[in-house]
N, C-alpha and C positions, 0 to 999 in steps of 0.2 A: 554536218559535218564536219568535222573540225582540220585546219586547216594545220603547216607547218613549213613556214618559208623558211631558205636555206641558200648559201651560198653569198650572201655579203663578205666584205671587208676592203681592204685597203690598198687601191690597186693606184698606178700613176694617170698621171692624163694622156688620152691617145690607145690608155689599153685595155681587158677586156676582162668579163666577168661574168658566169654564168649563175644566173638564178630559181632556184628549185622550188615549184609550190607541190607536196605531199599530198593527199587529202585520205584523214579516213571513210569511215563509213561507207555506206552502197552510195547510189546512184551518181557516180561522180560525172559519170558522159550524160549526166542532164541539167550540169549545171554550163552555164558562159562564166567564163572565168578574167580576172581586170587583174591588172599589178596597178598599185596605187603610191606616188609616195608623197611623204610629209618631210620639207627640210627645215631646218631651225628658225623659228619665228612667222611657219609660211603657212597656208590649209593644205593641207592632202590634196593633190593633183590628179587624177586617170594617167595614166602611163602608157599601156595597154589594151587588151581584148579577146577574146578568142570566143566562135560557139562551143557548145561542146560540141558538136562536130569537128572541128577543126576550120573547114573550111575558111569561116569570112571573120577574119582580121580589124583593129582597128587601132588608131599608133596620136597619138598630142603631138603637134607638129611637133615642139623640138627634139621629139627621138627619132620622126622617119630616117630613112636609111641608115640608123644609129644601130636602132633594136627591135629584137623577130622576139616574139611569141611564139612560143609553140604550145602543143599536150597530146601525151600519152593517157587515153583512156585506160590502155589495159595495167599499166602504172600507178594508175590514178594521181598524174603527174604533171601540174603543171611550167613551161619553163619562161626565164627571160634570156635572151643573149644578149648580152650588151658592147656593144662594140664604139673604140674611137670617144669612150668615154674621158668627160672635160666637167670640169671644177663645181662646174653648176648643175649635176647626175648627181652631187652628192648632199642622199638621204636615208632617210626609212624607208624602204621599201618594201608594201603590204604587197598581198594576193591577196583577193577576194572572188567571191559564186554567188552567183546568183542566177536560184533556179527558175528554171523557163521549162512551159509545158508543150513549147515549137518550137523548129527551126528556125532564132530570132535572132541579129546580127546582136555584138555584144554593146550594152552600153557605155556609157561613160562620167553617167552623174554616178555615185555612193550611193547614195539612199536606196541607188536600188538590187543594191546585193547585201545578199543574208547575211552569210558569213564569211569571216575575217584571220588572217592571221593575226602571230604575234607582232610579228614584222623582221628585218633584216638589216643592217645599215650599212651602208656602202658610200664610204669615203675616198672619196676621185683627188689626189695631190696636185697641185701645180709643177 
């Protein structure tokens, strides 16, 4: 599967953005999906994940209550709604797909993910 992330941009603190990750190929509904981010000079970190059915989500503590991950399997797209953005959210955001053979919760560890999008820049100004 190939992943295309979009929706990044420049926003003021307190603002919102919605990222999209559109997949090409088959069997999108058999992948758990996740968003990771990488700030300059920092390691890539988990942001949020969603199970293949959308029934289970997982969030990193810094984004809980502000970000929402969702998916539309018919459109082969995963989303990350980001509200109340902070300057520390500034990073390149990557979507990733994890092939799973059963209904399991999303994993927060990046090596679990088989496919990655190209990244989209999110910049939050203070």
